[in-house]
N, C-alpha and C positions, 0 to 999 in steps of 0.2 A: 601835288599831294604829299610827296616826300620832299623834305627840304634838304636832306643830306644826299649827295650824289653817290655815296658809297652804299647806302641802304638798299637800293634796288639790286645792284650786282650781288650783294651779300645774301639777300633773300633768294635770288635765283640760284646761287651756288648752294645754299642750304637746301633748297627744294630738290635740285639735281642730286645732291649727296644722299638725301633721304630716299629718293626714288631708286637710286643705284643700289643702295643697301637693301631696300625692300625687294627689289627685283632679284637680287642675287640670293635671297633667302627662299624665294618661291621654288617649289619643286624639289627641295632638298630634304624633305621629311623622309625618314626611314620607316618603312612599313614592316612590322614584324608579324609574320604569320601567327595566328592564334595557337597553332600546334607547338610553336617554339616558346610560348610564354610559360614560365615556371612559377609556382607559388612564391618563390623568393623574389620574383620580379613585381609582385603585386602588393598592395597594402590592405590592411584591415580597415574597412570603412564602416563607421557607425553613423547611422542616420535614423533619427527618431527612435523607434523601438526595434530597429533591425540592424543586423550586422552582415556585411558582405565581405567575403574573402574568396579569392580564386573562383571556384564554381559554387560556393556555398552562399545561401541566403538564409540566415537564422534569426529567429525572434529572440530578442534580449530578455523577454518576459517568460520564456519557456526554456527550461534547462535542456540543452541538446544532448545527444549521445556523447559518450566519452571519446569516441573516435573523432567526431566533429570538433569537440573542444580541443583535442590534441592537435588536430590540423591547424586550428586557429592559434593555439598556444605556441606552436613551433615558431610562428611569426611574431607573436606578441611578447612572449616571455622567454623565447629562445631555448637555451639548454635546460631550463627548469620545467619545460612542458610535461615531460614524462613524470617527474616528481610531483607536479601539481595534480596530475591525473591519479597517481597512486594515493596521495593524501586525500583527494576528493572521494575516491572509492571507499577508503577506510572510514572517513569522517561522515560522509553523507550518503553513501550507497552508490550502486551502479545504475546503469540505464533504467529509467522508469521507476526506480525504487529509492527515492530520495528522502532524507530526513526532514523533519519539520523546519529546522533552521534553513535548510536548502530551499524548500518550497516557499516558506513565508518571508525569509530575509535574504535569500540568495547567498547565504553563507555556506559555500560548498566545502570549505576546509576546516570548519570548527574554529575559525580565527576569533580570538578574544579581541575586544575593542582595544586598539593600540593606545598607549598613554603618551608616547613622546615622538614616535616616528611619523613621517608623512603617510597619509592613508587616503583611500577612496571611500572609506566607510562613511555612512550617513549618520552614524551614532551607534549607541549600544542598546541591547535589549535589557530587560530587568535582570537577566542572569549574566550580564556583561559580555555577551557575544556581539560581534560586529554585525551591522546590517548594511546591505549594499543595494544599489538601485537596480542591479541586474547581475547575471552570472558573469558577464565579461569583466565588470568592475572588480568582482571578487578575484578573478584570475589575475588581472593586472596587479591588484593589491598584494596578492600572495607572491607574485614575482618580485615586487618591491621588497617584501619581507625577506625573501630568499637572497636577494642581492645584499641586503644588510647582514644577514647571517654569513654569507660568503666572505664578506669583509672581515668579520670576526674570526672566521675559520682560518683565513689566510694570515691574519696577524698572529694567531696562536700557533699554527702548524707550518707556516711558510711554504704552502703549496696550494694549488687549486683543487677544491673538493670535487669528487665524483658525486653522483646522486646518492650512492650508498653512504659515502662519507658524510654527506649532508644530513641524512636521516639519523645517523649515529650522533652527529653533533647537535641536532635539534632535540633528540631524546633528552628529557629532563628539563629542557627550556620551553619547548612548544607543547610537549605532552610527556608526562612522566610515567605512563603505563607501559610495561614491557610488551603487553599484547599489541598496543598501537605500533610500537617499533617493529615487532615481528610481522605484523600484517602489512605495514607499508613496504617493508623489505620484500615480502612475498609478492605483493602486487607489482612492485617494480620489476622483479625477476620474471614474473609470469604474464606480464601484459603483452597482448598481441596487437599492439598499435602499429599503424603504418605511417 
């Protein structure tokens, strides 16, 4: 069957090597007790119209509570999660009391349709507001926006901005109404998020 006398010993050696490597890997899995798993160890999983994170199972088509969004935001957009929630509360309302843009277009932050940056927006409304497929896309998009703003802040001031710094830097660019700035700062200071 084999014409080459070296082929059979080579195949046998290859088989034994694979078996030895396979055998040494069995039983070496580390089992972590569920009580030791932290949210930072898990990932946000989006599947069809649902989002799963840690112990949460959320519909992407229903705006969740700000606490649930904050929990997901800490993993998805990191340090900007609290600022996202503050802007969301000011722009589209708190739990169960959401603006028409939030309910219809999942635009929780009053984001205008971006002209040049990367975006998760599906397009613009007649009034030039961004529309999103779900609330999570809006959150991630706002995080992308804040990352870009942070780069501009660092270039101008040569330091990393706090949430307060970012609100003051956004004022006039994102929203030019002093009431917006004051309300976002108030929401940041008085949020009872865990």
